[in-house]
C-alpha positions, 0 to 999 in steps of 0.5 A: 097576799104575802106579808111583804106585799101587804106591807107595800100596799099598806105603806103606799096607802098611808103615804098617799093619804099622808101626802094629801093630809099634809098638803091640805093641812098646809093650805088650811093652816093659812086659811083658818086661824088657830082659834078656828081650828081650835073650835073644830079640834075641841069638837072632834075630841069631844066626839071621839068618845062617841066614835069609840063605840061606833061599832062596839068592836064589831069590825075587829070581831069580824077580822079575827073570827075563825069561823065566819058564818052568814049569821055572824056577818048579819050580827056584825052588820046589825051592830054597826048599822044600829049604833051608827043611827043611834049615835047620830041621834045622840050627837044631834041632841048633844050639839046645843048643850056642848055649844053652850058649855064652850060658849061657841055656837059654831060647835053646834053646826059642826056636830050636826054635820058629824051626826050625818057622818056617823049615820053613813059610816056603817056602809063602809066599815063592814066592807073595810073590816072584811078587806082587812081580814082578807089582807086585800090592801090594794082595795083598802088603799083605793078606798082610803085614797079616794075618800081622803082626796075628796074630803081634802078638796072639799075642806080647802074649797069651803075654807077658801070661800070663808066658811070657817071651821065647819069646812073641815066637818063638811070635808070629813062628811064628803070623805065618808060618803065617798068611802061608803060608795066605794065600799058598796062596790067592793062588798062581797055579793055573799054578804047579806044586806038584812041585819040579824040578831041571832049571833049578836051576843057573840059579837057584843061580848067580844066588843064590849071589853074592847070598846070599854078600853077604847073609851078609857083610851080616848078619855086619856088621849083627849084630855090635853085638848079638852082641858086646854080648851077650857083652862087656857082657851081654844087658841091654846087647844088649836096650838096643841092640835097642830103640835100634836098633829106634827108629831103624830105624823110618825104614826101616820107615816109608819105605825098605822101602816105596819099595824094594819098588816100586823093585826092579821099577821099576828092573828094568823101566826097565833092560830097556826104556830101558837106564838108570834114573838119573833114577828112582834120583835121584828115589827117593833124593830122597824117601828123604833128605828123609824120612830126614834129617828123621826122624833130626834129630827123633829126635836132638832128641826121643829121650827123650820118644819112648822114654818113650812107646813103651817106658816109663821102664825103657828110659831108658838107651837114649836117648843111644844112640838119638841116636848111632844116629840120627846113624849112620843119617843118614850112611847114608840117601843110600845106602839104595837103592844095593843095590836099584839094583845088583841091579835092573841085574844088578850082583850081583858089585859088590854082593858086592865092596862088601858085603865091604869095607863089612863089614870096616871096620864090624866093626872099628869095632864090635868096638872100640866094643863093648869099651868100652860102649854110648856107644862103640858108638854112635860106632863105628857113626857112623864105620862108616856114613859109610864104608859110604855112600861105598863104596856111592854110589861103586860105584852111580854108576859102575855106572849112570852117575850124574853126581856133580852130579846126586847132589849136587843131589838131596842139597842139596835134601833137606838144605835141607828137613831143616833147616827140618823140624828147627826144631820139634824143636830148639825143643822141645829148647831149651825142655824140655831133652834129658831132659824131665820131661814128654813130651807137650808136647815131642812135640806141639811137635816133631811139629807144628813138624817137619811144618810145616817139612818141608812148607814146605821142600818148597815153598820149595826145589821138592823132587821131593816137591812133585809127589807132594803136588800130585798127591795134593791135586788128586785129593782136590779132584776132585769125585766123579762 
């Protein structure tokens, strides 16, 4: 499959999944209280540490392995299956102590459901990694859409029936079961069902460094909710979760879709041509143009966006969402650095940068969490800026990327974003930061932002212009 076609299906997958996620979040936010969502959020953040070792990087190993033999597939399957069952047992044992620590018995029930989730997950993860390796994004899209829809419907129905935060856990389990069933259908007939250990050392050597980096990264990313939940209460953690979810929508809108294609794309370029600097700069141009435009729009329109998505009970998350949008803007240029390093075998570099980035980030977050939500937002801005510099510097050195090329790419995207923000800024100026109405600010800001974004792409000859021109030319072609 061509890179452009892969991007199309990847975006289709992400946007369909995002539509389901946004729609379900809008309903769930009105059925559950901030404290109830905080219970689930903190529980899942704790379990993210377990999720990082879910397959010890076995899926990524399968994706990038040049010579994929039957024994190596058996080894990947053995790692994934063994860890799935083992981690399920660990979660079961940890459920009671965690509930006691937070003095919240509902966390124990959520962890029991998630434990079953981990045991079932391996039946989908092996096929998913193979489909990504082969760039079969049509099948990936079907798997993810079906799983997402079924999980969302289950969560909404249970929350409607008054089951509280465990509704979200059961929805996640439903999603995993559906994903596994579809994966079994797509699983290649040549793939063995019997695990093997002959090549397991090869898989674990690759995955151990990657997993260590993931654990450190999760520790850094989870620190805000964990510390807020303990120092400021679960309601504060719930507010942070909603603010973060709004800002992280950019990653779900764009970075995840581009990154899913970039991993096999970069790996192929590295194998065939020895360098992927140009593809990396092009992908970074795409991400920064969208990312900075999105973040500036959130800063201007956070209040009406929160009102529409979550309702007025989440108004306290508005100012934090604006601060998190600033933090995200600083991190956008480095969004694909990890993918680039992994695609070129820079696992050791990933580990080193992750550790340095996590140390400074946790230090900032700990200071901010002790002072409240606003201080947390400011702390994350500082941490994001430092992390971006660390990742970009390491990536530039590893892949031989010239600083001038990166700066030119960022300059073009910044120019586009400045035109894109005119509409949202005009809405902010007319209606204020906390408007009593929310439909007109969103219409003015959204339409003006889109017009400015497209105009900026054309005026400044941004690399996205080529993609838009290609799409328009295909639309205009007469059908035969």
